[in-house]
N, C-alpha and C positions, 0 to 999 in steps of 0.2 A: 199460689204469691196471688195479689191483685196487682192492677196496674199501678196502684201509687207506691207500691211497697217492691215493687225495684231497684234495684242499685240503680245511680242515676249514671249516663257515661261520664267519668272526669272530665269535664269543658277547661279543666282550668288548664291557663300558659299555651293557649292555643297560639299563639303566637309564635311559637316556640317550635322549629322541629322535632319530631316524631317519627319512626321504625312504624311504617305499616307492610298489609301485609299482602303480596297482588298473587295472583292463581293468576296462572297458564293452560291456555291451551295443553292440551295431551302432545309431550315430545317439540313442546317451543320456546320450552325458559330462558335456550340460550340466545333466540330470536329477538326475544319481548326484549332481553337485558340490551341486548344491540339495541334495538328501537328505540330502549326508554334513555339509555344514554346518548344517544344521538341527540333526542332529542333536551340534554341538560341535565337531565336528574340524577338524583346521586345513587345509587342500587349497591348492594351484597348479593350477591349470587353468589355463592360459596359453594365448591367441587372438590370430587374428589379424582383421582385419577385411578380408573377400572380396567384392567387388563381381561379382556372376551376375545372367541372367536368369532370370527369376519374371516366366510369361502374359505376354511381349512385351516387360517392359521390364529394366531394370539396377537394380538392389537393391544395396544393402549388408549385409548378413549377417556373422556375430559367425560363427568356425568354429574349430574348437580345433586349437591346432600341431598335438598327436598326436593326431591322430584314433585314438576309442574308451579314451583312456585321459588320465591325472592324477595325480598327487601325494598324499599323506598322508604325516602328520608325525604319527607313533606313538612308545611304547616297545613293548617285547616283555615288560615286564612289566605295569607300573603299566594302557597304554590296553587300552580294553577291544579285542577283536576280532570278538567274536562276532558283534555285530549288522551289521559292517560287508556282509558278503555277502548276505547278506539286504538287503539296502537297495535299491532304487528301481532301476533302471539295472545296477549292480555286477553282474561279472560270475565276477571273484576280483583276489585282492590276489595278485598274480605273485608264483609263485617258484619258486628253484634246487633240484631236490629239493623234502624236503617243508617246507625255512625260505624262509619273508620274504627277500627279496633287499634291503638296502638300498641306498638311491641313492647316491652319493657330494652332500654338502652343497657339493661344491665348484663342480658341477654345476648344482645346480637353485640357487645363488646368481647363476651364469652367466647363467641361463636368464632369472631377474629381473632380472637388469642386460643384456641386449637386451631384453628387453621391453623396462624406462624408456630404453632408446635408437630404441625407430621398432620392437619386433616384432609391437608391437600396432598397426601402422600396418595403412594401407592397402594392399589389394593387389588391380593392377584388372586384369584379362585380354578383355573383351569391350567390342571401339573397332572402330568401322567406318570404310573412307572418307570422308572429307568432316567427321567429327564436330570441335569444337573441345575441346582436349586443352589442361590449364594444368600444368608442368613443376614438379614437386616437391624432385628433387633438382638438386644440382650447377649444373656455372655459368648455368647459363640458369633455375633457380627459379623459378617465380612468372609468367614469359614466356606469353602464349596462343600456342596450334598448332593448327594441321589434322590431324587423323593423316590418315597416305598406306596401309598397310598394315602387318601384321605382317613380322614375320621370325622368326619359328619362334615356341616358345609365349613366350620370355620378351625380346626382342627388338621393337622396332619401329621404322618410317620415318613422322617427322612434317617439317614443313612449317612453315619458323619464314620470320618476316619478321626478316630483318636488314638493315641496310644500303642499305633501298628496294626488296627482293630476295629473293626469295622460295629461300630453301635447305633442303634437303634434309639433317638431322640423322638418324641412330641411336642411341638407346637403352632403356636397361630400358622394358620396358612397367610394373614396378613403380613409376619415378618420374613414371610421369603419370596424373591423373584428369580428370575430366569436366572441359574449361571454361567459363563462366559468358557 
């Protein structure tokens, strides 16, 4: 494809705010989000709560849904783009060619809707055989069970006492949390 055949970047409505992607330095998306917010920029930084082992204990941590990225709302004319790149934690605004690439508003709306319906809910990936767990989704929601084993990265076998018998059930690991 020659230079003259390339699709032009959509420059219509340059003065309307659009969402753009900011690439952050490794492990610094929270720092970048904080510093950009302190400068008055409108941001969207979707996060998940994930259970991980730290010093031999299970702890809940906030992790970005998109590691190393966040979204910023700017307009191409009125917004001040210069401070963004020099903000702590920021690597660059994602470009296509030499132009920042806007993200479709519907994508951001969908991500926000997913977040309000549980995208920011907890995800657990570490259980040991014999641990008590609570089922958080499905027909057995809120029931206590015993973790039996992992079945791959996303599925688990649990033992649930039903009808005075211990039954083996397979379910998503994400639908379990530590029991009490």
